[in-house]
C-alpha positions in Angstrom: -21.4 -3.3 18.3 -24.6 -3.3 16.5 -25.3 -5.6 13.5 -25.3 -3.9 10.1 -28.5 -3.4 8.0 -28.9 -2.7 4.3 -30.4 0.6 3.2 -30.5 2.7 0.1 -31.3 1.9 -3.5 -30.9 -1.7 -4.3 -29.2 -2.4 -1.0 -25.9 -1.0 -2.3 -25.5 1.3 0.7 -24.9 -0.2 4.1 -25.2 1.5 7.5 -23.9 0.4 10.9 -24.2 1.6 14.5 -21.2 3.7 15.3 -18.1 1.6 15.9 -15.0 2.4 18.0 -12.1 1.3 15.9 -8.3 1.6 16.2 -6.2 1.4 13.1 -2.5 0.7 13.8 -0.2 1.6 10.9 3.6 1.5 10.6 5.0 4.8 9.4 7.7 4.9 6.6 9.5 8.1 7.7 10.5 10.0 4.6 9.2 7.3 2.2 5.7 7.2 0.7 4.1 3.9 1.6 1.0 2.5 -0.1 -0.3 1.0 3.1 0.0 4.3 4.9 -1.8 6.1 2.1 -4.6 3.5 2.1 -5.0 3.4 5.9 -5.1 7.2 6.2 -7.8 7.4 3.5 -9.7 4.6 5.1 -9.7 6.3 8.5 -10.9 9.5 7.0 -13.8 7.7 5.2 -14.8 5.8 8.3 -14.9 9.0 10.3 -17.0 10.6 7.6 -19.4 7.7 7.9 -19.8 8.6 11.6 -17.5 6.0 13.3 -15.0 6.8 16.1 -11.6 5.9 14.7 -8.1 6.4 16.0 -5.1 6.1 13.6 -2.0 5.1 15.6 1.3 5.4 13.8 4.1 3.0 14.8 7.9 3.2 14.5 8.0 6.4 12.4 5.6 9.3 11.5 3.3 8.7 8.5 4.4 10.4 5.2 1.2 11.2 3.3 -0.1 13.1 0.4 -3.5 13.9 2.1 -4.4 15.3 5.4 -2.8 13.3 8.2 -5.6 11.6 10.2 -3.1 10.6 12.9 -2.3 14.2 13.7 -2.1 14.7 17.5 -1.5 11.1 18.2 1.8 9.9 19.6 4.1 7.6 17.6 4.2 4.3 19.4 7.0 1.8 19.3 9.3 4.6 18.2 11.8 3.2 15.8 14.9 4.4 17.7 13.7 2.9 21.0 12.7 -0.4 19.3 16.1 -0.7 17.7 18.0 0.0 21.0 15.8 -2.4 22.9 16.7 -5.1 20.5 20.4 -4.4 20.4 21.1 -3.3 24.0 19.3 -5.2 26.8 20.2 -2.5 29.3 18.2 0.1 27.3 15.0 -1.8 28.2 15.3 -0.2 31.6 16.0 3.3 30.3 14.2 6.2 32.0 10.9 7.3 30.6 12.1 10.9 29.8 14.8 9.5 27.5 12.5 7.2 25.8 9.9 9.9 25.2 12.6 12.2 23.8 13.8 9.4 21.4 10.2 8.8 20.3 9.5 12.5 19.4 8.2 12.8 15.8 10.7 15.6 15.1 13.7 13.4 16.1 12.3 10.4 14.2 11.9 12.5 11.1 15.4 13.8 11.5 16.9 10.4 12.0 15.1 8.7 9.1 16.0 11.6 6.7 19.6 10.6 7.2 19.3 6.9 7.1 18.8 4.5 4.2 15.9 2.1 4.1 16.3 -0.9 6.4 16.9 -4.1 4.5 15.0 -7.3 5.6 18.3 -9.2 6.0 19.4 -6.8 8.7 16.3 -7.0 10.9 15.7 -10.7 11.3 16.0 -10.9 15.1 14.0 -7.7 15.5 11.2 -9.0 13.3 10.9 -12.2 15.4 10.9 -10.2 18.6 8.1 -8.0 17.4 6.1 -11.0 16.3 6.4 -12.4 19.8 4.6 -9.3 21.2 4.4 -9.3 25.0 7.1 -12.0 25.0 9.5 -10.0 22.9 12.2 -7.4 23.7 9.8 -4.6 23.0 7.2 -5.7 25.6 7.6 -2.3 27.4 6.5 -0.5 24.3 3.4 -2.6 24.1 2.5 -1.9 27.8 3.0 1.9 27.1 0.6 1.6 24.2 -2.0 -0.2 26.4 -1.6 2.5 29.1 -2.3 5.2 26.6 -5.3 3.4 25.1 -6.8 3.1 28.5 -7.4 6.9 28.4 -9.4 6.5 25.2 -12.9 4.9 24.5 -12.8 1.1 24.7 -12.0 -0.2 21.2 -14.5 -2.7 19.7 -12.2 -3.4 16.8 -8.5 -3.2 16.4 -7.3 -3.2 12.8 -3.6 -4.1 12.1 -2.2 -2.7 8.9 -0.2 -5.9 8.1 0.6 -9.3 9.6 4.0 -8.2 10.9 2.1 -6.4 13.7 0.4 -9.6 14.8 2.4 -9.6 18.0 0.1 -6.9 19.3 -3.0 -8.9 18.9 -2.9 -11.2 22.0 -2.3 -8.5 24.5 -4.9 -6.1 23.0 -7.5 -8.9 22.9 -6.7 -9.8 26.5 -7.2 -6.2 27.7 -10.5 -5.4 26.0 -11.8 -8.5 24.2 -11.7 -6.4 21.0 -12.2 -8.1 17.6 -8.8 -8.2 15.9 -8.8 -7.6 12.1 -5.5 -7.9 10.3 -5.0 -6.6 6.8 -2.6 -8.5 4.6 -0.3 -7.3 1.9 3.3 -8.1 0.9 4.5 -9.8 4.2 5.7 -12.8 2.2 8.3 -10.8 0.3 9.7 -9.3 3.4 9.9 -12.5 5.4 11.3 -14.5 2.6 14.1 -12.0 2.3 15.3 -12.7 5.8 18.4 -14.9 6.3 17.6 -18.6 6.5 18.2 -18.7 10.3 15.6 -16.0 10.8 13.2 -16.7 8.0 11.8 -20.0 9.2 11.4 -19.0 12.9 9.7 -15.8 11.7 7.1 -17.7 9.6 6.6 -20.2 12.5 6.0 -17.4 15.0 3.6 -15.6 12.6 1.7 -18.9 12.1 1.4 -19.5 15.8 0.2 -16.0 16.5 -2.3 -16.1 13.7 -4.8 -17.7 16.1 -5.0 -14.4 17.9 -6.6 -12.8 14.9 -10.4 -13.0 14.3 -10.4 -12.0 10.7 -7.7 -11.6 8.0 -8.5 -9.3 5.1 -6.5 -9.7 1.8 -6.7 -7.3 -1.1 -6.8 -10.1 -3.7 -7.8 -13.8 -3.9 -4.2 -14.5 -5.1 -2.8 -13.2 -1.8 -5.5 -14.6 0.4 -4.8 -18.1 -0.9 -1.0 -17.6 -0.6 -1.0 -16.4 3.0 -3.6 -18.9 4.2 -1.4 -21.7 2.7 1.8 -20.3 4.2 0.2 -19.9 7.6 -1.6 -23.3 7.5 -5.0 -21.7 8.0 -8.4 -22.8 6.6 -10.0 -20.9 3.7 -12.6 -19.2 5.9 -10.0 -17.3 7.9 -9.6 -14.6 5.2 -11.9 -12.5 3.2 -11.0 -10.5 0.0 -11.6 -6.8 0.1 -9.9 -4.9 -2.7 -8.0 -1.8 -1.8 -9.7 1.5 -2.6 -8.6 5.1 -3.2 -9.9 8.6 -2.5 -11.1 9.8 -5.9 -11.1 13.5 -5.0 -9.1 15.4 -7.7 -9.4 12.7 -10.4 -12.1 14.7 -12.2 -12.4 18.4 -13.0 -13.9 20.2 -10.1 -14.7 18.9 -6.7 -15.8 15.4 -6.0 -18.4 14.4 -3.5 -17.0 11.4 -1.7 -20.5 9.8 -1.4 -21.0 10.0 -5.2 -20.1 6.7 -6.7 -21.5 7.3 -10.2 -19.2 7.4 -13.1 -18.2 11.0 -13.6 -20.0 12.8 -16.4 -16.9 13.5 -18.5 -13.7 11.5 -19.0 -10.1 12.5 -18.3 -8.3 14.3 -21.0 -6.6 11.9 -23.5 -2.9 12.6 -24.2 -2.0 13.4 -27.7 -1.5 10.1 -29.6 1.1 11.7 -31.8 3.3 12.5 -28.8 2.7 9.4 -26.5 4.0 9.1 -23.0 4.9 5.9 -21.2 4.6 6.2 -17.4 5.6 4.5 -14.1 4.6 5.5 -10.6 5.8 3.4 -7.7 8.9 3.1 -5.5 11.9 3.5 -7.8 13.5 0.1 -7.1 14.3 -3.2 -8.8 11.5 -5.1 -7.0 9.0 -2.9 -8.8 10.7 -3.6 -12.1 11.7 -0.1 -13.1 14.8 -1.4 -14.9 12.6 -3.8 -16.9 10.4 -0.8 -18.0 13.5 1.2 -18.9 14.8 -1.7 -21.0 11.4 -2.0 -22.7 11.5 1.7 -23.4 14.9 1.4 -25.0 13.7 -1.5 -27.2 10.8 0.7 -28.4 13.1 3.6 -29.1 15.5 1.4 -31.1 12.7 -0.2 -33.2 10.9 3.0 -33.8 13.7 5.5 -33.9 11.8 8.0 -35.9 8.7 8.0 -33.7 8.4 10.1 -30.5 7.9 8.4 -27.2 8.7 9.9 -23.9 9.1 8.2 -20.5 8.0 9.7 -17.2 9.1 8.0 -14.0 7.4 9.0 -10.8 7.1 7.6 -7.3 9.0 7.3 -4.0 12.8 7.6 -4.1 14.7 7.5 -0.9 18.5 7.4 -0.1 18.6 3.6 -0.6 17.1 4.0 -4.1 19.4 6.7 -5.4 22.3 4.4 -6.7 19.8 2.3 -8.6 18.2 5.4 -10.2 21.6 6.8 -11.1 22.5 3.6 -12.9 19.3 3.9 -14.9 20.1 7.5 -15.8 23.5 6.4 -17.0 22.0 3.7 -19.2 19.5 6.1 -20.7 22.3 8.7 -21.3 24.4 6.0 -23.0 21.5 5.3 -25.3 21.1 9.0 -26.1 17.6 9.3 -24.9 18.0 10.7 -21.4 16.6 14.1 -22.6 13.3 12.4 -23.3 13.0 10.8 -19.9 11.7 12.7 -16.8 12.2 11.5 -13.2 9.6 12.9 -10.9 10.3 11.7 -7.3 8.2 12.1 -4.2 5.3 14.1 -5.8 2.5 15.4 -3.7 -1.1 14.3 -4.3 -2.1 17.0 -6.7 1.1 16.6 -8.8 0.7 12.9 -8.8 -2.8 13.2 -10.4 -1.5 15.6 -13.0 1.4 13.2 -13.7 -1.0 10.3 -14.2 -3.3 12.3 -16.5 -0.3 13.1 -18.8 0.3 9.4 -19.6 -0.7 7.4 -22.6 0.2 4.0 -21.2 1.2 3.0 -17.6 3.2 0.1 -16.4 4.9 -1.1 -13.1 6.3 -4.5 -14.2 7.0 -5.7 -10.6 9.1 -8.7 -10.1 7.8 -9.3 -6.6 4.5 -11.1 -6.0 2.4 -8.0 -5.5 -0.6 -8.6 -3.3 -2.5 -5.8 -5.1 -0.8 -2.8 -6.6 -2.5 0.4 -5.6 -0.7 2.3 -8.3 -2.8 0.4 -10.9 -6.1 1.7 -9.4 -4.6 5.3 -9.3 -3.6 5.1 -13.0 -7.0 3.7 -14.0 -8.8 6.4 -12.1 -7.0 8.8 -14.3 -8.2 6.9 -17.4 -4.9 5.5 -18.3 -4.6 1.9 -19.7 -2.1 -0.4 -18.0 0.3 -3.1 -19.1 1.3 -5.6 -16.4 3.1 -8.9 -16.1 0.9 -12.0 -16.0 1.5 -13.0 -12.4 0.6 -12.3 -8.7 -2.5 -10.2 -8.3 -2.3 -8.4 -11.7 -4.4 -10.8 -13.7 -7.1 -10.6 -11.1 -7.1 -6.8 -11.2 -7.1 -6.6 -15.0 -10.0 -9.1 -15.2 -12.0 -7.2 -12.6 -11.5 -3.8 -14.3 -10.9 -4.4 -18.0 -8.4 -1.6 -17.7 -5.4 -3.1 -19.4 -3.5 -6.0 -20.9 -1.1 -8.6 -19.6 2.3 -9.8 -20.8 4.9 -12.5 -19.9 6.7 -11.5 -16.6 10.4 -10.7 -16.5 10.7 -10.0 -20.2 11.5 -6.5 -21.5 10.7 -7.7 -25.1 7.2 -9.0 -24.1 6.6 -5.8 -22.2 7.7 -3.6 -25.1 5.5 -5.6 -27.5 2.4 -5.1 -25.3 3.1 -1.4 -24.8 3.6 -1.0 -28.6 0.3 -2.7 -29.2 -1.6 -0.1 -27.3 0.4 2.8 -28.7 -0.3 1.7 -32.3 -4.0 1.4 -31.5 -5.0 4.6 -29.5 -8.7 3.8 -29.9 -8.3 0.5 -28.2 -6.1 2.1 -25.5 -8.8 4.7 -24.9 -11.5 2.0 -24.5 -9.3 0.2 -22.0 -8.6 3.4 -20.1 -12.3 4.2 -19.8 -13.2 0.7 -18.8 -10.7 0.8 -16.0 -11.8 4.3 -15.0 -15.4 3.2 -14.8 -14.6 0.1 -12.8 -12.5 2.1 -10.3 -15.3 4.6 -9.8 -17.7 1.8 -9.1 -15.8 -0.8 -7.1 -12.4 0.5 -6.0 -13.3 3.6 -4.1 -12.2 4.1 -0.5 -16.0 4.3 0.4 -16.5 0.8 -1.0 -13.5 -0.5 0.9 -14.7 1.1 4.1 -18.2 -0.5 3.7 -16.6 -3.9 3.1 -14.2 -3.6 6.0 -17.0 -2.6 8.4 -18.8 -5.8 7.3 -15.7 -7.8 8.0 -15.6 -6.3 11.5 -18.9 -7.8 12.4 -18.7 -11.1 14.3 -21.0 -13.0 12.0 -21.0 -11.0 8.8 -19.4 -11.8 5.5 -18.6 -8.7 3.4 
């Protein structure tokens, strides 16, 4: 792999010799997954830059709002096979024809469409087994992946979508000597939710296998420091590369992906006399949707005569429906359900229209978010954000200037911060435009691809 060299105005553009890279990403079945969206956009951009990149889905097919860059590639470690191998040792010797049938994308989509989302507390043993890689109960799946990859160009870099895939690293490195890059994002929340008898062994196995990774990539300094501390790794083992998004569609007309200048006209500003508060993430308690609903009810009680609508978008699967129904009942009891709109599972075009309709955006997540891609999407649409002062949120707000912070876990503090922006639409507009400008400059998928390519170099620092 050739070393990178700077070119272009001011050295802002970088160019590399073509790289053969494999991106391995777990699918989420019928659920929209931020990592899936990010990885798919990243692969598309790397290909546009002239690199030879394979996107390999694991467990389940990818559910995306853009063109599927994994189209034509098999699903490896099919979720049904992985589960049966864990629960029934005899299945590890099942005939290949049966395993291929159980791993067909059509069957996997059918099965996941009828199942609730798997909870961490139910998959402790399976998680540890997958972290053990070639020593785990899914070793046959790993060898099948290796056999298929032998039919492809030799990978110079293998990029794992998250650290829960780290069990693949040792075997892949042994086969080709590839540089292993591992993206980080949210693993701590999943592992900490495991039962005690599985939680500690899972963290210990992850730490032991971390030596197989050449470079960890975290989306924020907050999460880099957290994971290095929990894995007992020195500071130099992780670089910070913020997540980026594809900006096509966030301005009127077509967007040239290579154009990183601030667009020549801003997004339409919603009517300040009919403000809309918005949320766009998975509809679940971990993302704080109930906190936002409570803040909305506080605002409606305090300003009963003033209009304020609430629009709730994002992923909503079978496991989320009871929670969403409980929020509907709460809103109905308060007499405001007619002014609240739920917009689940929107496609990309509808998502951008949704975001542009908002006056203020908030996802007051309880969990320690490693980044929060939804914030960058809202800012790209020119919408100011209100977020709790914890996890990666202060870092993102400081880097973009696109919003304000409030005390975490408090509907009252959240309502006060939202009201402050609604009462001062001029200030809200300034924050929205500051965030939008920052996203267009530093949080594009092009910038992320450039930085990731630098991280893939043996001696480079992005």
